[in-house]
C-alpha positions as CSV (number, residue, x, y, z in Angstrom):
1,X,0.0,0.0,0.0
2,X,2.8,2.4,0.9
3,X,4.7,1.9,-2.4
4,X,1.5,1.5,-4.5
5,X,3.2,-1.2,-6.6
6,X,6.2,1.0,-7.5
7,X,8.7,-0.8,-5.3
8,X,9.7,2.4,-3.5
9,X,8.4,4.0,-0.3
10,X,6.7,7.4,-0.3
11,X,9.7,9.4,0.8
12,X,11.8,8.0,-2.1
13,X,9.0,8.7,-4.6
14,X,8.7,12.3,-3.4
15,X,12.2,13.0,-4.7
16,X,11.9,14.2,-8.3
17,X,14.0,15.5,-11.2
18,X,12.3,17.5,-13.9
19,X,9.0,16.3,-12.5
20,X,9.9,12.6,-12.6
21,X,10.5,10.3,-9.7
22,X,12.7,7.1,-9.8
23,X,9.7,4.9,-10.7
24,X,8.8,7.2,-13.6
25,X,12.4,7.2,-14.9
26,X,12.7,3.4,-14.7
27,X,9.5,3.1,-16.7
28,X,11.1,5.1,-19.6
29,X,12.4,3.5,-22.7
30,X,16.1,4.0,-23.5
31,X,14.9,6.4,-26.3
32,X,12.9,8.5,-23.9
33,X,15.6,8.5,-21.3
34,X,18.3,9.6,-23.8
35,X,16.2,12.7,-24.5
36,X,15.4,13.2,-20.8
37,X,19.0,13.1,-19.7
38,X,20.6,14.8,-22.7
39,X,22.0,17.6,-20.5
40,X,23.8,15.2,-18.1
41,X,26.8,13.9,-20.2
42,X,27.7,11.1,-17.9
43,X,24.3,9.5,-18.1
44,X,23.7,10.5,-21.7
45,X,26.8,8.7,-22.9
46,X,25.8,5.5,-21.2
47,X,22.3,5.6,-22.7
48,X,23.8,6.5,-26.1
49,X,25.8,3.3,-26.2
50,X,22.6,1.3,-25.5
51,X,21.0,3.2,-28.4
52,X,23.9,2.4,-30.6
53,X,23.4,-1.4,-30.3
54,X,19.7,-1.1,-31.3
55,X,18.0,-1.3,-27.9
56,X,16.1,1.9,-27.9
57,X,12.9,0.1,-27.0
58,X,13.8,-1.6,-23.7
59,X,12.8,0.1,-20.4
60,X,15.4,1.2,-17.9
61,X,13.8,-0.9,-15.2
62,X,13.2,-3.9,-17.3
63,X,14.3,-7.1,-15.4
64,X,17.4,-8.7,-17.0
65,X,15.6,-12.1,-17.0
66,X,13.0,-10.8,-19.5
67,X,15.7,-10.0,-22.1
68,X,16.3,-12.4,-25.0
69,X,19.7,-13.9,-25.5
70,X,20.5,-11.4,-28.3
71,X,19.3,-8.5,-26.2
72,X,21.4,-9.6,-23.2
73,X,24.5,-9.8,-25.4
74,X,23.9,-6.3,-26.8
75,X,23.5,-4.9,-23.3
76,X,26.9,-6.4,-22.4
77,X,28.3,-5.0,-25.6
78,X,27.0,-1.5,-24.8
79,X,28.8,-1.7,-21.4
80,X,32.0,-2.6,-23.2
81,X,31.6,0.3,-25.5
82,X,31.2,2.6,-22.5
83,X,34.7,1.6,-21.2
84,X,38.0,2.9,-22.4
85,X,39.1,0.0,-24.5
86,X,42.7,-1.1,-25.0
87,X,42.2,-2.2,-28.6
88,X,43.3,-5.7,-27.7
89,X,39.9,-7.3,-26.8
90,X,38.3,-10.4,-28.5
91,X,34.5,-10.2,-28.6
92,X,32.5,-13.4,-29.3
93,X,28.8,-12.8,-30.1
94,X,26.2,-15.6,-30.8
95,X,23.6,-14.4,-33.2
96,X,23.4,-10.8,-31.9
97,X,21.0,-9.7,-34.6
98,X,18.1,-12.0,-33.5
99,X,14.9,-10.1,-33.4
100,X,16.4,-6.9,-34.9
101,X,14.9,-4.9,-37.8
102,X,17.2,-4.1,-40.7
103,X,17.7,-0.5,-39.5
104,X,18.9,-1.8,-36.1
105,X,21.1,-4.4,-37.7
106,X,22.8,-1.6,-39.6
107,X,23.4,0.3,-36.4
108,X,24.8,-2.8,-34.7
109,X,27.2,-3.4,-37.7
110,X,28.4,0.2,-37.3
111,X,29.2,-0.5,-33.7
112,X,31.1,-3.7,-34.5
113,X,33.0,-1.9,-37.2
114,X,34.1,0.7,-34.7
115,X,35.4,-2.0,-32.4
116,X,37.4,-3.5,-35.2
117,X,38.7,-0.1,-36.3
118,X,40.0,0.4,-32.8
119,X,42.1,-2.7,-33.0
120,X,39.8,-5.3,-31.4
121,X,38.7,-8.7,-32.9
122,X,35.1,-9.5,-33.3
123,X,33.9,-13.1,-33.8
124,X,30.2,-13.5,-34.7
125,X,28.2,-16.7,-35.0
126,X,25.5,-15.6,-37.4
127,X,23.0,-16.8,-40.1
128,X,22.0,-13.3,-41.3
129,X,23.4,-12.7,-44.7
130,X,23.4,-9.0,-44.3
131,X,25.9,-9.5,-41.5
132,X,27.9,-12.2,-43.2
133,X,28.5,-10.2,-46.3
134,X,30.2,-7.4,-44.3
135,X,32.7,-9.8,-42.6
136,X,36.4,-9.6,-43.3
137,X,36.7,-13.4,-43.1
138,X,34.1,-16.2,-43.0
139,X,34.3,-19.8,-41.7
140,X,31.3,-21.7,-43.2
141,X,30.3,-24.8,-41.2
142,X,28.0,-27.4,-42.7
143,X,27.0,-29.0,-45.0
144,X,23.7,-29.0,-43.1
145,X,22.6,-28.0,-39.6
146,X,22.6,-29.9,-36.3
147,X,24.1,-33.4,-36.4
148,X,24.5,-33.2,-40.1
149,X,26.9,-30.2,-39.8
150,X,29.9,-29.2,-37.9
151,X,32.4,-29.6,-40.8
152,X,34.3,-26.7,-42.3
153,X,32.9,-26.3,-45.8
154,X,34.7,-23.1,-46.9
155,X,36.9,-20.3,-45.5
156,X,37.7,-16.9,-47.0
157,X,36.3,-13.5,-47.7
158,X,32.5,-13.3,-48.5
159,X,33.4,-13.0,-52.2
160,X,35.5,-16.1,-52.1
161,X,32.8,-18.0,-50.2
162,X,30.2,-17.0,-52.8
163,X,32.2,-18.8,-55.5
164,X,32.2,-22.2,-53.7
165,X,29.5,-24.5,-55.0
166,X,29.3,-26.7,-52.0
167,X,28.6,-23.8,-49.7
168,X,24.9,-23.1,-49.0
169,X,26.1,-19.8,-47.5
170,X,27.9,-19.0,-50.7
171,X,24.8,-19.6,-52.8
172,X,22.8,-17.1,-50.7
173,X,25.7,-14.6,-50.6
174,X,26.3,-14.5,-54.3
175,X,23.2,-12.5,-55.4
176,X,23.6,-10.2,-52.4
177,X,27.2,-9.4,-53.3
178,X,26.3,-8.9,-57.0
179,X,23.5,-6.5,-56.0
180,X,25.9,-4.6,-53.8
181,X,28.5,-4.4,-56.6
182,X,25.9,-3.1,-59.0
183,X,24.7,-0.5,-56.5
184,X,28.3,0.7,-55.9
185,X,28.9,0.8,-59.7
186,X,25.8,2.8,-60.2
187,X,26.9,5.3,-57.5
188,X,30.2,5.8,-59.3
189,X,28.5,6.4,-62.6
190,X,26.1,8.8,-61.0
191,X,28.9,11.1,-59.8
192,X,29.3,14.0,-62.2
193,X,32.6,14.4,-63.9
194,X,34.6,17.5,-63.1
195,X,35.4,19.9,-65.9
196,X,38.9,19.7,-67.3
197,X,39.8,23.1,-66.0
198,X,39.0,22.1,-62.5
199,X,40.7,18.7,-62.8
200,X,43.9,20.3,-64.2
201,X,44.7,22.0,-60.9
202,X,44.6,18.8,-58.9
C-alpha cells in the first residue's frame, strides 16, 4: 500500500528530477531517457551506447531475466563500449541480430565496425546474410545444420565463399554481393565528372 506497486516508499517517490521520480524514470524506454538526460553527459553517454546497439525500445527498469539472449548480449556489448578500450579485446557474439529490424542491424554493424577499427577482434556466429556479407573473413560450417553439420565447408572472404558451389552460405551470398556491386557501380557512374579546367589543378 505504501509503495503502490512501484517498489519504493513514499519518501523516495517524493524525490523528483524535472517532475519525474525514480519509478517514472525506470519506466522510460532508452529512447525516452536519452532525450530526458541529454544535458547530463555522464548518463547520456551510457544511454547512447545502448541506443547504438539497437536497444532503444527496452525500459530502464526492465528485469534482465526478460531479455532475449541477443538483447542480453547487446546490453553487455554496450557496457563494453562505455569503457575505455585497450584495442586488444576479443568479442565473441552468438547471433546478436536475433529479433532486430534491418535498420537496427545496420546500427549494430556500425558499432562492431568501430570495435574492429579500434584494433579489437570480433567473432560472430550468425545466419543473417546482411551481417555475413560485411565480414572480413568467413568460416562456413556445414554441410547442413545440427548433427549433419559441424564440418568446415569453406573459408575466406565473403566474395571467395560465394564462388564455392558446396557452400549453402555461398549460394545465398552471391546474389547479395552482386546486388551490392551493381549499386556501388551505379553510384560511381552517377557522380558528375569535373570539368577539365577544375581537374587540371589537382
